Residue, then its C-alpha position, 0 to 999 in steps of 0.5 A: m961162765h963169762a967167756m964167750s966164743v961168739s960175739p953178742e950180735s951173733l946170739v940173735d939174728a934179725a928175725q929173732a930180734a923181730f920176735l923179741q920186739g913183737g906181741v910176745s909175753i915178756s918176763a924178767a928176772s934177776c938176783g941180788a943180795r936176797p936168797f931168792p930171785s925177783v921176777c916181773r912183767v916187762l912192758a916192751c923190749c927194744v933190740a939195738e941195731d947191732r943186736s948186742r944190747l937189749t933194753v926192756m921197760v918195766a913199771r917201777s911200781c911193780a918191779q922194785e925188787l927186780l930193779e934193786d937186784v939189777e943194781h946189785s948184780g948187773r945181771i938179768a934174764v928175760v923170757f919172751s913167749q908167744p902165747s899162740t904158739n908157745r915159741t919161747i926164747q930166753i936171753k941172759g945179760e950182764h952190765a944191766r943198768p936201769g935208767a929213764p926211758d926216752a920218747g922212743l922207748l915209751e913209744a915202744v911200750r905203746l906199740h908192744s901193748d897193741a901187738f900183745v893185745n892183737e896176739v891174745v884177744p883171738l885166744g879169748f882174752a878181753a882187750p881191756l884186761v890185757r891192756s890193764l896189764l901193760n898200762f902204766p903212766d910214763h913217769d912209772i916206766v924204767a928202762i933196763a939196758f943190758t949186753l946179751t951174753a947168752a940166748y936159748d930156745q926155751s920152746p916146749g919140746p926136745r930142744a928146750g934149753a938148747p943155745l939159740k941158733a940163728g935162723a931157728 
């Protein structure tokens, strides 16, 4: 369904945008010509000031199928989950295009790594192990920018799958 009754910037509020850019676990998926989806870990997310677009960073060395699928379909789904609470948000987008990250996006990857370490070390994970999941050379990082088309509360419980509401 491509018709939207709300503008993209109203899909997430400022607090939800901060959550998407915090110390959360992030995964992206897409589909293309193959009969199955591609999935990979995301290194960081940046939300545009008007909250109508997101940019996620992935490591090309781990995300080749995802990048091919995004190029083919222009569609992407990204899931953000906070390990300490299981709060989870899913964002779907279109007009996704991979490109080279600028210095600000590369800095966002470093900041996200620090925030994610701070989130999961108290849960018993070793900081070096966690950093190894998110540590890639700058030349391996690809930015995927896309327009938000849908947002869902995917936290476990009776509201899982419900459209995200501002302030929720």
